[in-house]
All heavy atoms as an XYZ file, in Angstrom:
778
protein
N     -47.947    -12.128      7.133
C     -47.578    -12.064      5.739
C     -47.394    -13.460      5.160
O     -47.707    -13.688      4.005
C     -46.288    -11.242      5.617
C     -45.982    -10.854      4.222
S     -47.236     -9.805      3.549
C     -46.295     -8.488      2.928
N     -46.900    -14.385      5.984
C     -46.697    -15.749      5.528
C     -48.023    -16.441      5.230
O     -48.128    -17.195      4.256
C     -45.906    -16.536      6.574
C     -45.591    -17.983      6.220
C     -44.668    -18.021      5.015
C     -44.965    -18.692      7.397
N     -49.033    -16.133      6.038
C     -50.355    -16.728      5.799
C     -50.927    -16.219      4.485
O     -51.564    -16.971      3.746
C     -51.295    -16.418      6.977
C     -50.807    -17.123      8.235
C     -52.720    -16.828      6.670
C     -51.580    -16.763      9.474
N     -50.699    -14.966      4.174
C     -51.190    -14.390      2.923
C     -50.565    -15.084      1.713
O     -51.266    -15.475      0.783
C     -50.900    -12.891      2.894
C     -51.317    -12.221      1.619
C     -52.661    -12.026      1.336
C     -50.376    -11.798      0.686
C     -53.054    -11.422      0.164
C     -50.753    -11.192     -0.481
C     -52.102    -11.004     -0.736
O     -52.495    -10.418     -1.901
N     -49.259    -15.260      1.730
C     -48.592    -15.907      0.597
C     -48.932    -17.389      0.494
O     -49.098    -17.915     -0.603
C     -47.078    -15.711      0.677
C     -46.636    -14.320      0.359
C     -45.868    -13.615      1.265
C     -46.998    -13.710     -0.825
C     -45.460    -12.320      0.972
C     -46.607    -12.431     -1.128
C     -45.838    -11.732     -0.215
N     -49.065    -18.050      1.632
C     -49.427    -19.469      1.586
C     -50.858    -19.648      1.103
O     -51.155    -20.597      0.376
C     -49.232    -20.116      2.955
O     -50.094    -19.533      3.900
N     -51.769    -18.730      1.474
C     -53.138    -18.847      0.976
C     -53.215    -18.546     -0.513
O     -53.989    -19.170     -1.232
C     -54.071    -17.938      1.772
O     -53.682    -16.594      1.643
N     -52.397    -17.619     -0.994
C     -52.348    -17.363     -2.440
C     -51.795    -18.567     -3.195
O     -52.312    -18.931     -4.260
C     -51.496    -16.130     -2.747
C     -52.182    -14.788     -2.644
C     -51.197    -13.676     -2.920
C     -53.360    -14.707     -3.561
N     -50.765    -19.203     -2.633
C     -50.208    -20.404     -3.246
C     -51.253    -21.518     -3.282
O     -51.407    -22.198     -4.300
C     -48.969    -20.859     -2.477
C     -48.398    -22.153     -2.972
C     -47.740    -22.208     -4.178
C     -48.542    -23.312     -2.224
C     -47.219    -23.399     -4.650
C     -48.024    -24.505     -2.681
C     -47.354    -24.556     -3.894
N     -51.994    -21.690     -2.193
C     -53.037    -22.722     -2.170
C     -54.161    -22.389     -3.140
O     -54.737    -23.287     -3.760
C     -53.582    -22.888     -0.747
C     -52.626    -23.569      0.187
S     -53.347    -24.006      1.773
C     -53.692    -22.423      2.463
N     -54.483    -21.101     -3.292
C     -55.525    -20.708     -4.241
C     -55.099    -21.028     -5.670
O     -55.889    -21.572     -6.448
C     -55.832    -19.217     -4.093
C     -56.946    -18.752     -4.969
C     -58.262    -19.040     -4.637
C     -56.692    -18.040     -6.119
C     -59.299    -18.614     -5.443
C     -57.715    -17.615     -6.930
C     -59.029    -17.898     -6.589
N     -53.867    -20.709     -6.021
C     -53.380    -21.027     -7.365
C     -53.296    -22.535     -7.592
O     -53.594    -23.025     -8.685
C     -52.029    -20.379     -7.630
C     -52.098    -18.882     -7.760
C     -51.190    -18.065     -7.103
C     -53.077    -18.269     -8.536
C     -51.258    -16.691     -7.209
C     -53.153    -16.902     -8.646
C     -52.246    -16.123     -7.983
O     -52.325    -14.765     -8.095
N     -52.920    -23.275     -6.568
C     -52.894    -24.733     -6.661
C     -54.305    -25.293     -6.852
O     -54.512    -26.219     -7.637
C     -52.245    -25.320     -5.401
C     -52.128    -26.806     -5.436
C     -51.239    -27.426     -6.290
C     -52.916    -27.583     -4.610
C     -51.138    -28.802     -6.334
C     -52.827    -28.956     -4.640
C     -51.934    -29.568     -5.500
N     -55.282    -24.708     -6.171
C     -56.674    -25.120     -6.339
C     -57.195    -24.817     -7.735
O     -57.929    -25.615     -8.321
N     -56.818    -23.658     -8.273
C     -57.226    -23.324     -9.644
C     -56.593    -24.281    -10.642
O     -57.237    -24.689    -11.614
C     -56.829    -21.886     -9.975
C     -57.618    -20.840     -9.246
S     -59.328    -20.802     -9.721
C     -59.210    -20.050    -11.304
N     -55.337    -24.651    -10.398
C     -54.656    -25.588    -11.280
C     -55.342    -26.953    -11.248
O     -55.575    -27.551    -12.300
C     -53.188    -25.718    -10.878
C     -52.341    -26.668    -11.712
C     -52.130    -26.080    -13.094
C     -51.027    -26.930    -11.015
N     -55.696    -27.426    -10.075
C     -56.383    -28.723     -9.997
C     -57.766    -28.648    -10.614
O     -58.234    -29.622    -11.197
C     -56.499    -29.212     -8.545
O     -57.183    -28.231     -7.776
C     -55.145    -29.505     -7.962
N     -58.429    -27.505    -10.513
C     -59.750    -27.375    -11.135
C     -59.642    -27.467    -12.656
O     -60.460    -28.116    -13.297
C     -60.400    -26.051    -10.741
C     -61.745    -25.845    -11.382
C     -62.852    -26.565    -10.957
C     -61.911    -24.943    -12.414
C     -64.079    -26.385    -11.540
C     -63.137    -24.753    -13.007
C     -64.221    -25.476    -12.566
O     -65.438    -25.300    -13.157
N     -58.634    -26.835    -13.222
C     -58.498    -26.852    -14.672
C     -57.938    -28.166    -15.203
O     -58.159    -28.514    -16.357
C     -57.641    -25.689    -15.160
C     -58.329    -24.366    -15.027
C     -57.709    -23.325    -14.361
C     -59.589    -24.166    -15.551
C     -58.339    -22.106    -14.233
C     -60.234    -22.951    -15.427
C     -59.596    -21.921    -14.767
N     -57.210    -28.902    -14.383
C     -56.643    -30.172    -14.834
C     -57.572    -31.364    -14.605
O     -57.435    -32.375    -15.279
C     -55.302    -30.426    -14.143
C     -54.160    -29.507    -14.552
C     -52.913    -29.843    -13.777
C     -53.909    -29.571    -16.040
N     -58.500    -31.276    -13.668
C     -59.389    -32.392    -13.336
C     -60.750    -32.220    -13.996
O     -61.773    -32.139    -13.330
C     -59.579    -32.491    -11.816
C     -58.351    -32.769    -11.070
S     -57.822    -34.442    -11.374
C     -56.317    -34.473    -10.455
N     -60.762    -32.172    -15.308
C     -62.024    -31.989    -16.012
C     -62.649    -33.303    -16.458
O     -63.589    -33.310    -17.222
C     -61.826    -31.076    -17.218
C     -61.605    -29.645    -16.824
C     -61.662    -28.745    -18.022
C     -61.546    -27.316    -17.576
N     -61.636    -26.376    -18.664
N     -62.138    -34.424    -15.969
C     -62.694    -35.702    -16.363
C     -63.927    -36.047    -15.526
O     -64.935    -36.482    -16.055
C     -61.646    -36.801    -16.218
C     -62.103    -38.143    -16.760
C     -61.047    -39.201    -16.574
C     -60.039    -39.120    -17.690
N     -59.104    -40.241    -17.694
N     -63.854    -35.843    -14.226
C     -64.949    -36.177    -13.320
C     -65.566    -34.906    -12.750
O     -64.858    -33.981    -12.379
C     -64.458    -37.033    -12.152
C     -63.985    -38.378    -12.562
N     -64.849    -39.399    -12.845
C     -62.748    -38.870    -12.727
C     -64.154    -40.465    -13.169
N     -62.868    -40.167    -13.115
N     -66.868    -34.910    -12.650
C     -67.565    -33.763    -12.081
C     -67.316    -33.691    -10.578
O     -67.189    -32.603    -10.011
C     -69.078    -33.850    -12.385
C     -69.834    -32.712    -11.743
C     -69.306    -33.851    -13.878
N     -67.200    -34.833     -9.906
C     -66.959    -34.841     -8.473
C     -65.618    -34.206     -8.121
O     -65.516    -33.451     -7.146
C     -67.020    -36.270     -7.930
C     -66.847    -36.431     -6.436
C     -67.958    -35.717     -5.700
C     -66.809    -37.888     -6.057
N     -64.598    -34.460     -8.908
C     -63.294    -33.841     -8.656
C     -63.347    -32.328     -8.876
O     -62.696    -31.563     -8.160
C     -62.225    -34.464     -9.546
C     -61.900    -35.886     -9.203
S     -61.333    -36.098     -7.526
C     -59.781    -35.251     -7.600
N     -64.135    -31.895     -9.846
C     -64.296    -30.468    -10.064
C     -65.011    -29.816     -8.886
O     -64.638    -28.726     -8.443
C     -65.044    -30.219    -11.368
C     -64.246    -30.595    -12.597
S     -65.175    -30.480    -14.122
C     -65.425    -28.741    -14.253
N     -66.032    -30.499     -8.352
C     -66.744    -29.964     -7.195
C     -65.845    -29.908     -5.966
O     -65.894    -28.949     -5.187
C     -67.980    -30.811     -6.895
C     -69.147    -30.663     -7.852
C     -70.238    -31.667     -7.511
C     -69.697    -29.259     -7.808
N     -65.009    -30.923     -5.781
C     -64.091    -30.918     -4.638
C     -63.070    -29.796     -4.739
O     -62.741    -29.147     -3.737
C     -63.385    -32.264     -4.530
C     -64.212    -33.398     -3.942
C     -63.450    -34.713     -4.045
C     -64.575    -33.108     -2.521
N     -62.577    -29.542     -5.939
C     -61.617    -28.449     -6.081
C     -62.296    -27.090     -5.900
O     -61.684    -26.162     -5.364
C     -60.906    -28.527     -7.428
O     -61.824    -28.409     -8.478
N     -63.567    -26.973     -6.287
C     -64.287    -25.731     -6.026
C     -64.504    -25.518     -4.536
O     -64.441    -24.385     -4.038
C     -65.638    -25.737     -6.752
C     -65.603    -25.399     -8.232
C     -66.992    -25.549     -8.828
C     -65.088    -24.008     -8.447
N     -64.765    -26.597     -3.797
C     -64.905    -26.481     -2.351
C     -63.579    -26.090     -1.707
O     -63.553    -25.319     -0.755
C     -65.414    -27.789     -1.757
C     -66.873    -28.031     -2.010
C     -67.753    -26.935     -1.457
O     -67.550    -26.525     -0.294
O     -68.642    -26.477     -2.179
N     -62.478    -26.625     -2.217
C     -61.161    -26.235     -1.719
C     -60.926    -24.752     -1.964
O     -60.433    -24.043     -1.071
C     -60.086    -27.083     -2.394
C     -58.698    -26.762     -1.965
C     -58.244    -27.147     -0.712
C     -57.833    -26.088     -2.810
C     -56.954    -26.842     -0.307
C     -56.553    -25.791     -2.418
C     -56.111    -26.170     -1.162
N     -61.286    -24.270     -3.136
C     -61.139    -22.841     -3.432
C     -62.011    -21.996     -2.512
O     -61.604    -20.916     -2.073
C     -61.479    -22.572     -4.895
C     -60.473    -23.052     -5.920
C     -61.027    -22.904     -7.324
C     -59.178    -22.296     -5.778
N     -63.207    -22.472     -2.204
C     -64.087    -21.734     -1.297
C     -63.496    -21.664      0.105
O     -63.580    -20.624      0.772
C     -65.460    -22.394     -1.235
O     -66.078    -22.389     -2.487
N     -62.894    -22.759      0.557
C     -62.265    -22.740      1.882
C     -61.070    -21.796      1.932
O     -60.852    -21.109      2.935
C     -61.843    -24.151      2.271
C     -62.965    -25.088      2.664
C     -62.418    -26.489      2.890
C     -63.664    -24.589      3.901
N     -60.312    -21.749      0.861
C     -59.174    -20.831      0.816
C     -59.661    -19.383      0.794
O     -59.090    -18.514      1.468
C     -58.266    -21.135     -0.393
C     -57.691    -22.532     -0.278
C     -57.153    -20.114     -0.510
C     -56.938    -22.794      0.998
N     -60.725    -19.110      0.057
C     -61.287    -17.761      0.063
C     -61.818    -17.395      1.443
O     -61.708    -16.237      1.873
C     -62.392    -17.641     -0.986
C     -61.926    -17.525     -2.421
C     -63.117    -17.525     -3.359
C     -61.107    -16.282     -2.621
N     -62.395    -18.366      2.153
C     -62.845    -18.113      3.520
C     -61.657    -17.773      4.420
O     -61.740    -16.858      5.247
C     -63.588    -19.334      4.059
C     -64.092    -19.227      5.495
C     -65.166    -18.163      5.600
C     -64.605    -20.568      5.966
N     -60.553    -18.473      4.248
C     -59.350    -18.167      5.010
C     -58.854    -16.760      4.707
O     -58.470    -16.009      5.619
C     -58.256    -19.188      4.703
C     -56.913    -18.983      5.367
C     -57.015    -19.266      6.860
C     -55.871    -19.858      4.718
N     -58.885    -16.371      3.441
C     -58.450    -15.019      3.072
C     -59.372    -13.956      3.660
O     -58.908    -12.910      4.137
C     -58.402    -14.879      1.558
C     -57.279    -15.594      0.900
S     -57.387    -15.314     -0.876
C     -56.005    -16.249     -1.454
N     -60.680    -14.223      3.650
C     -61.635    -13.257      4.213
C     -61.435    -13.130      5.715
O     -61.464    -12.020      6.266
C     -63.080    -13.672      3.860
C     -63.345    -13.428      2.383
C     -64.093    -12.905      4.702
C     -64.670    -13.948      1.898
N     -61.210    -14.246      6.397
C     -60.979    -14.199      7.844
C     -59.714    -13.406      8.151
O     -59.698    -12.582      9.074
C     -60.922    -15.621      8.426
C     -62.307    -16.251      8.419
C     -60.351    -15.622      9.833
C     -62.320    -17.706      8.795
N     -58.658    -13.639      7.380
C     -57.418    -12.880      7.593
C     -57.624    -11.386      7.349
O     -57.143    -10.547      8.110
C     -56.305    -13.394      6.690
C     -55.761    -14.710      7.151
O     -55.823    -15.036      8.328
N     -55.236    -15.476      6.221
N     -58.336    -11.056      6.291
C     -58.585     -9.649      5.971
C     -59.408     -8.980      7.065
O     -59.114     -7.866      7.487
C     -59.301     -9.545      4.623
C     -59.640     -8.142      4.224
C     -58.658     -7.307      3.730
C     -60.927     -7.666      4.342
C     -58.970     -6.008      3.354
C     -61.242     -6.383      3.973
C     -60.262     -5.546      3.482
N     -60.460     -9.670      7.532
C     -61.329     -9.064      8.536
C     -60.658     -8.938      9.894
O     -60.946     -8.004     10.645
C     -62.624     -9.864      8.657
C     -63.552     -9.805      7.444
C     -64.775    -10.661      7.662
C     -63.953     -8.382      7.127
N     -59.771     -9.858     10.232
C     -59.085     -9.739     11.518
C     -58.000     -8.660     11.483
O     -57.756     -8.015     12.495
C     -58.457    -11.072     11.941
O     -57.603    -11.554     10.909
C     -59.516    -12.098     12.257
N     -57.373     -8.463     10.344
C     -56.342     -7.418     10.256
C     -56.969     -6.032     10.344
O     -56.485     -5.155     11.071
C     -55.524     -7.577      8.951
C     -54.687     -6.345      8.685
C     -54.657     -8.810      9.028
N     -58.068     -5.809      9.639
C     -58.679     -4.490      9.607
C     -59.822     -4.322     10.602
O     -60.481     -3.292     10.612
C     -59.168     -4.173      8.194
C     -58.042     -4.024      7.223
C     -57.835     -4.972      6.235
C     -57.177     -2.954      7.311
C     -56.792     -4.840      5.341
C     -56.130     -2.814      6.419
C     -55.933     -3.760      5.428
N     -60.092     -5.339     11.419
C     -61.085     -5.308     12.499
C     -62.471     -4.881     12.022
O     -63.103     -3.995     12.595
C     -60.608     -4.405     13.630
C     -59.444     -4.969     14.379
S     -58.932     -3.926     15.705
C     -57.508     -3.146     14.978
N     -62.932     -5.522     10.953
C     -64.281     -5.274     10.479
C     -65.260     -6.202     11.169
O     -64.892     -7.042     11.991
C     -64.362     -5.488      8.963
C     -63.760     -4.378      8.148
C     -62.764     -4.637      7.232
C     -64.198     -3.069      8.295
C     -62.202     -3.624      6.481
C     -63.642     -2.051      7.545
C     -62.652     -2.339      6.645
O     -62.102     -1.334      5.912
N     -66.524     -6.062     10.802
C     -67.569     -6.893     11.377
C     -67.426     -8.333     10.884
O     -67.134     -8.576      9.721
C     -68.934     -6.338     10.957
C     -70.077     -7.001     11.676
O     -69.836     -7.561     12.761
O     -71.203     -6.945     11.157
N     -67.655     -9.294     11.754
C     -67.466    -10.696     11.409
C     -68.711    -11.348     10.805
O     -68.712    -12.549     10.559
C     -67.026    -11.488     12.642
C     -65.631    -11.127     13.063
O     -64.838    -10.682     12.242
N     -65.324    -11.304     14.323
N     -69.777    -10.589     10.565
C     -70.972    -11.165      9.946
C     -70.727    -11.564      8.497
O     -71.415    -12.427      7.969
C     -72.148    -10.180     10.023
C     -72.716    -10.056     11.421
S     -73.305    -11.628     12.061
C     -74.743    -11.863     11.060
N     -69.755    -10.965      7.864
C     -69.399    -11.333      6.493
C     -68.950    -12.784      6.420
O     -69.241    -13.486      5.443
C     -68.289    -10.395      5.994
C     -67.833    -10.645      4.607
S     -69.143    -10.227      3.473
C     -68.357    -10.608      1.940
N     -68.289    -13.268      7.461
C     -67.842    -14.664      7.511
C     -69.040    -15.594      7.533
O     -69.075    -16.608      6.819
C     -66.940    -14.891      8.738
C     -65.689    -14.028      8.628
C     -66.568    -16.354      8.880
C     -64.873    -13.997      9.884
N     -70.051    -15.253      8.318
C     -71.259    -16.086      8.409
C     -71.972    -16.125      7.062
O     -72.412    -17.192      6.609
C     -72.201    -15.557      9.510
C     -71.498    -15.522     10.862
C     -73.479    -16.374      9.573
C     -71.121    -16.869     11.398
N     -72.087    -14.989      6.393
C     -72.737    -14.949      5.081
C     -71.978    -15.788      4.063
O     -72.581    -16.495      3.245
C     -72.865    -13.509      4.572
C     -73.800    -12.656      5.383
C     -73.498    -11.336      5.638
C     -74.982    -13.167      5.906
C     -74.343    -10.539      6.381
C     -75.830    -12.386      6.655
C     -75.510    -11.079      6.891
O     -76.343    -10.306      7.635
N     -70.665    -15.722      4.106
C     -69.872    -16.502      3.153
C     -69.975    -17.991      3.444
O     -70.038    -18.803      2.514
C     -68.416    -16.040      3.182
C     -67.603    -16.604      2.061
C     -67.759    -16.133      0.778
C     -66.694    -17.612      2.294
C     -67.028    -16.658     -0.271
C     -65.947    -18.143      1.264
C     -66.116    -17.658     -0.021
N     -70.015    -18.384      4.707
C     -70.172    -19.801      5.056
C     -71.525    -20.318      4.598
O     -71.633    -21.435      4.075
C     -69.951    -20.009      6.567
C     -68.485    -19.805      6.920
C     -70.399    -21.406      6.999
C     -68.203    -19.837      8.399
N     -72.572    -19.511      4.757
C     -73.906    -19.913      4.292
C     -73.907    -20.092      2.781
O     -74.465    -21.059      2.246
C     -74.960    -18.876      4.739
C     -75.144    -18.950      6.251
C     -76.287    -19.092      4.022
C     -75.985    -17.839      6.815
N     -73.251    -19.191      2.063
C     -73.155    -19.304      0.609
C     -72.377    -20.552      0.203
O     -72.749    -21.241     -0.748
C     -72.483    -18.048      0.035
O     -73.189    -16.904      0.472
C     -72.463    -18.085     -1.477
N     -71.304    -20.861      0.938
C     -70.515    -22.057      0.641
C     -71.343    -23.327      0.823
O     -71.266    -24.245     -0.008
C     -69.294    -22.129      1.562
C     -68.153    -21.271      1.158
S     -66.774    -21.303      2.335
C     -66.648    -23.002      2.787
N     -72.135    -23.379      1.878
C     -72.955    -24.565      2.137
C     -74.020    -24.725      1.064
O     -74.242    -25.833      0.560
C     -73.573    -24.481      3.551
C     -74.634    -25.543      3.748
C     -72.498    -24.609      4.600
N     -74.659    -23.632      0.676
C     -75.677    -23.703     -0.389
C     -75.060    -24.139     -1.712
O     -75.651    -24.937     -2.445
C     -76.371    -22.354     -0.541
S     -77.386    -21.905      0.851
N     -73.874    -23.645     -2.010
C     -73.192    -24.035     -3.250
C     -72.816    -25.515     -3.236
O     -72.969    -26.213     -4.234
C     -71.941    -23.165     -3.419
C     -71.131    -23.479     -4.632
C     -69.853    -24.210     -4.287
O     -69.344    -24.052     -3.184
O     -69.379    -24.957     -5.157
N     -72.380    -26.008     -2.083
C     -72.006    -27.422     -1.981
C     -73.221    -28.322     -2.123
O     -73.171    -29.356     -2.804
C     -71.310    -27.682     -0.645
N     -74.322    -27.934     -1.519
C     -75.550    -28.741     -1.606
C     -76.080    -28.761     -3.034
O     -76.471    -29.817     -3.543
C     -76.604    -28.213     -0.614
C     -77.958    -28.825     -0.874
C     -76.161    -28.483      0.812
N     -76.066    -27.617     -3.700
C     -76.544    -27.577     -5.086
C     -75.646    -28.387     -6.005
O     -76.124    -29.067     -6.925
C     -76.625    -26.130     -5.579
C     -77.752    -25.341     -4.961
S     -79.365    -26.064     -5.283
C     -79.493    -25.828     -7.016
N     -74.344    -28.368     -5.764
C     -73.430    -29.176     -6.569
C     -73.676    -30.663     -6.378
O     -73.681    -31.432     -7.344
N     -73.892    -31.093     -5.143
C     -74.163    -32.510     -4.895
C     -75.505    -32.943     -5.460
O     -75.645    -34.071     -5.947
C     -74.098    -32.804     -3.400
C     -72.702    -32.797     -2.807
C     -72.771    -33.004     -1.310
C     -71.851    -33.867     -3.459
N     -76.497    -32.069     -5.406
C     -77.801    -32.392     -6.000
C     -77.663    -32.563     -7.510
O     -78.182    -33.527     -8.091
C     -78.831    -31.304     -5.663
C     -79.227    -31.398     -4.189
C     -80.065    -31.413     -6.545
C     -80.078    -30.252     -3.720
N     -76.938    -31.650     -8.156
C     -76.766    -31.763     -9.607
C     -75.934    -32.979     -9.981
O     -76.198    -33.629    -10.988
C     -76.149    -30.479    -10.158
C     -77.095    -29.304    -10.032
S     -76.475    -27.809    -10.752
C     -76.444    -28.233    -12.455
N     -74.942    -33.321     -9.150
C     -74.139    -34.515     -9.392
C     -74.990    -35.768     -9.257
O     -74.903    -36.685    -10.083
C     -72.960    -34.576     -8.431
C     -72.073    -35.807     -8.538
C     -71.312    -35.776     -9.849
C     -71.136    -35.883     -7.365
N     -75.856    -35.818     -8.248
C     -76.743    -36.965     -8.061
C     -77.706    -37.109     -9.231
O     -77.924    -38.222     -9.732
C     -77.534    -36.819     -6.754
O     -76.615    -36.627     -5.685
C     -78.387    -38.032     -6.485
N     -78.276    -36.012     -9.685
C     -79.182    -36.068    -10.836
C     -78.454    -36.491    -12.103
O     -78.993    -37.245    -12.921
C     -79.854    -34.707    -11.046
C     -80.894    -34.314    -10.006
C     -81.367    -32.898    -10.246
C     -82.059    -35.283    -10.035
N     -77.227    -36.037    -12.262
C     -76.450    -36.419    -13.439
C     -76.119    -37.900    -13.424
O     -76.193    -38.572    -14.460
C     -75.169    -35.595    -13.497
C     -74.354    -35.810    -14.729
S     -72.960    -34.696    -14.692
C     -71.767    -35.720    -15.473
N     -75.771    -38.430    -12.265
C     -75.459    -39.858    -12.170
C     -76.713    -40.689    -12.414
O     -76.670    -41.730    -13.080
C     -74.822    -40.187    -10.797
C     -74.763    -41.669    -10.559
C     -73.435    -39.592    -10.726
N     -77.849    -40.225    -11.940
C     -79.094    -40.984    -12.153
C     -79.552    -40.950    -13.599
O     -80.101    -41.923    -14.105
C     -80.202    -40.438    -11.254
C     -80.034    -40.835     -9.822
C     -81.208    -40.423     -9.013
N     -81.002    -40.799     -7.627
C     -81.906    -40.646     -6.703
N     -83.087    -40.117     -7.007
N     -81.647    -40.997     -5.468
N     -79.330    -39.841    -14.294
C     -79.804    -39.759    -15.677
C     -78.802    -40.318    -16.683
O     -79.184    -40.970    -17.638
C     -80.133    -38.305    -16.055
O     -78.993    -37.488    -15.841
C     -81.300    -37.792    -15.238
N     -77.501    -40.057    -16.462
C     -76.487    -40.465    -17.434
C     -75.710    -41.707    -17.035
O     -75.020    -42.284    -17.858
C     -75.511    -39.322    -17.697
C     -76.166    -38.103    -18.266
N     -76.845    -38.095    -19.461
C     -76.251    -36.847    -17.786
C     -77.311    -36.890    -19.693
N     -76.965    -36.115    -18.687
N     -75.754    -42.108    -15.777
C     -75.111    -43.340    -15.356
C     -73.716    -43.185    -14.796
O     -73.203    -44.101    -14.195
N     -73.076    -42.045    -14.957
C     -71.743    -41.836    -14.395
C     -71.509    -40.342    -14.232
O     -72.304    -39.524    -14.678
C     -70.667    -42.439    -15.290
O     -70.571    -41.713    -16.485
N     -70.370    -40.020    -13.605
C     -70.042    -38.606    -13.444
C     -68.943    -38.158    -14.401
O     -68.344    -37.124    -14.213
C     -69.642    -38.295    -12.007
C     -68.326    -38.898    -11.606
O     -67.977    -39.946    -12.176
O     -67.654    -38.337    -10.731
N     -68.710    -38.959    -15.445
C     -67.760    -38.530    -16.477
C     -68.358    -37.376    -17.253
O     -69.508    -37.420    -17.677
C     -67.442    -39.663    -17.433
C     -66.553    -40.736    -16.877
C     -66.997    -42.029    -16.785
C     -65.269    -40.431    -16.440
C     -66.190    -43.020    -16.268
C     -64.455    -41.410    -15.926
C     -64.914    -42.700    -15.844
O     -64.119    -43.660    -15.315
N     -67.591    -36.362    -17.455
C     -68.088    -35.183    -18.165
C     -68.274    -35.485    -19.644
O     -69.216    -34.996    -20.254
C     -67.122    -34.015    -17.966
C     -67.683    -32.631    -18.202
C     -68.867    -32.384    -17.291
C     -66.619    -31.600    -17.944
N     -67.416    -36.322    -20.236
C     -67.533    -36.634    -21.653
C     -68.782    -37.448    -21.965
O     -69.393    -37.272    -23.008
C     -66.294    -37.373    -22.134
C     -65.080    -36.498    -22.246
C     -63.931    -37.246    -22.872
C     -62.734    -36.334    -23.013
N     -61.604    -36.983    -23.644
N     -69.180    -38.328    -21.056
C     -70.375    -39.134    -21.318
C     -71.631    -38.297    -21.297
O     -72.562    -38.535    -22.069
C     -70.480    -40.276    -20.308
O     -70.732    -39.762    -19.013
N     -71.675    -37.285    -20.444
C     -72.855    -36.421    -20.422
C     -72.910    -35.521    -21.646
O     -73.985    -35.206    -22.139
C     -72.878    -35.568    -19.150
O     -71.794    -34.682    -19.138
N     -71.764    -35.107    -22.172
C     -71.749    -34.278    -23.368
C     -72.173    -35.104    -24.580
O     -72.930    -34.639    -25.437
C     -70.351    -33.659    -23.573
C     -70.074    -32.635    -22.492
C     -70.223    -33.024    -24.946
C     -68.660    -32.099    -22.477
N     -71.735    -36.362    -24.646
C     -72.104    -37.219    -25.786
C     -73.580    -37.576    -25.766
O     -74.224    -37.670    -26.803
C     -71.269    -38.498    -25.769
C     -69.795    -38.336    -26.107
C     -69.061    -39.663    -25.918
C     -69.617    -37.829    -27.519
N     -74.161    -37.766    -24.575
C     -75.568    -38.124    -24.485
C     -76.500    -36.940    -24.704
O     -77.657    -37.129    -25.018
C     -75.861    -38.750    -23.121
C     -75.267    -40.133    -22.901
C     -75.522    -40.581    -21.480
C     -75.855    -41.137    -23.877
N     -76.015    -35.731    -24.554
C     -76.888    -34.568    -24.704
C     -77.146    -34.230    -26.171
O     -78.079    -33.528    -26.492
C     -76.277    -33.357    -23.999
O     -75.071    -32.976    -24.626
N     -76.322    -34.715    -27.094
C     -76.498    -34.383    -28.514
C     -77.663    -35.132    -29.133
O     -78.062    -36.157    -28.835
C     -75.236    -34.713    -29.293
S     -73.879    -33.628    -28.862
């Protein structure tokens, strides 16, 4: 039960950092990865308590890796085209 409440607290803390760190795209990506890790922890806890199949963990890890790679690719392209990872500079240059 303690793991459940601590993972919920970490999830809410991750959501708070995601909403407060809107200046840099890299910080937003890092907070999304933190949220993904917390969700993985919750899925592992759920599957071990109810003794379900563990293939769901593998699918979620594959999805997390693909999401991280796509985020880094988009961050790299943004830095190459706009010159920085500031979110405001990319919004000003797109107009």
